[in-house]
C-alpha positions in Angstrom: -4.5 -9.0 13.2 -0.8 -8.3 13.1 0.8 -5.3 11.4 2.0 -7.0 8.2 -1.4 -8.3 7.0 -3.0 -5.0 7.9 -0.5 -3.1 5.8 -0.7 -5.5 2.9 -4.6 -5.4 3.0 -4.4 -1.6 3.1 -2.0 -1.5 0.2 -4.1 -3.8 -1.9 -7.2 -1.7 -1.2 -5.4 1.6 -2.1 -3.9 0.2 -5.2 -7.2 -1.3 -6.3 -9.0 2.0 -5.8 -6.3 4.0 -7.5 -6.1 1.5 -10.4 -9.9 1.9 -10.9 -9.5 5.6 -11.4 -6.4 5.0 -13.6 -8.3 2.6 -15.7 -11.2 5.0 -16.2 -9.0 7.9 -17.0 -6.2 6.2 -19.0 -7.6 2.9 -20.2 -11.1 3.9 -21.1 -12.7 1.6 -18.5 -16.4 2.3 -17.8 -17.1 5.0 -15.3 -18.9 2.6 -13.0 -15.5 1.2 -12.1 -15.2 4.3 -9.9 -17.8 3.0 -7.5 -15.8 -0.1 -6.3 -12.7 2.0 -6.7 -13.9 4.5 -4.1 -15.1 1.7 -1.9 -11.6 0.3 -2.0 -10.1 3.7 -1.0 -12.5 3.9 1.9 -11.4 0.4 3.0 -7.8 1.5 2.7 -8.3 4.4 5.0 -10.2 2.3 7.5 -7.6 -0.5 7.5 -4.8 2.0 8.3 -6.8 3.1 11.5 -6.4 -0.5 12.7 -2.6 -0.4 12.7 -1.4 -0.4 16.3 0.7 2.8 16.5 1.0 5.7 18.9 0.9 8.2 16.0 -0.8 8.3 12.7 2.3 9.8 10.9 4.4 6.8 12.1 1.8 4.3 10.9 1.6 6.1 7.5 5.4 6.3 7.1 5.9 2.6 7.7 3.0 1.9 5.4 4.8 3.7 2.6 7.5 1.0 2.4 4.9 -1.8 2.3 2.9 0.1 -0.4 6.0 0.2 -2.6 6.6 -3.5 -2.4 2.9 -4.4 -2.9 2.7 -2.1 -5.8 5.5 -4.0 -7.5 3.5 -7.2 -6.9 0.5 -5.6 -8.5 2.8 -4.5 -11.5 3.7 -8.2 -12.0 0.5 -10.0 -11.2 -2.2 -7.5 -12.6 -0.3 -5.5 -15.2 1.9 -8.4 -16.4 5.1 -6.3 -16.2 8.2 -7.8 -14.6 9.8 -5.5 -12.0 13.5 -4.9 -12.9 16.4 -5.1 -10.4 16.1 -1.4 -9.6 12.5 -1.8 -8.7 13.4 -4.7 -6.4 16.3 -2.9 -4.8 14.1 0.1 -4.1 11.4 -2.1 -2.6 14.0 -3.9 -0.4 15.3 -0.5 0.9 11.7 0.7 1.5 10.8 -2.4 3.4 14.0 -2.1 5.5 13.0 1.5 6.3 9.5 0.4 7.2 10.9 -2.3 9.5 13.0 0.2 11.3 10.0 2.5 11.9 7.7 -0.4 13.0 10.1 -2.4 15.1 12.6 0.3 16.3 12.8 0.7 20.1 10.8 3.7 21.4 11.6 5.8 24.5 8.9 5.4 27.2 6.6 8.4 27.1 
């Protein structure tokens, strides 16, 4: 699996897990929502270990940009709120930063 689908899958898992907790705490969802929510958070952590990177911190940093963009997709598709231009500009900047981290040339170790 290439980097982009891994990051998107990890983001969806993390957002789904966090949303389950949000829904229980803020939207009065039933407490059993925490079970699939914690399973999603476990899947998120596992998926990040599959990212080909020489350092966890670099993998996590690049993931942050993808997480921001996928979160705005969640905002639109799940929560029904249209991201505004500032959301989209921020996501574009974050993805540009993630691309620099992922694809930037590295000195040979």
